[in-house]
Phi, psi and omega in degrees: 000316183297328182296335181280345183276152171283115191296323182290318179293319177298315178303312182299317179293318182294316179298315179296318179296312181294325179296326176287327181281317185226082182305333181292345180265006178302136180067017176259151176260129181237120179282134177240133182228144177231145181218152171253129183285121183297135177076012185264012183234092173298168190306321184258009185239165176266153181288160174274128180245135178243140175234129179228154181230000000 
């Protein structure tokens, strides 16, 4: 899903949103990582995806 987004526009919106939620994080860099849990997708289910910051 993220690959379909305009990365610059997403970044601007995300920074504006987070700055409103947590002003003390303004001008800070936060690493965001995503992973798919291996073996978490039985044949008829979706895999578990984790996002951490």
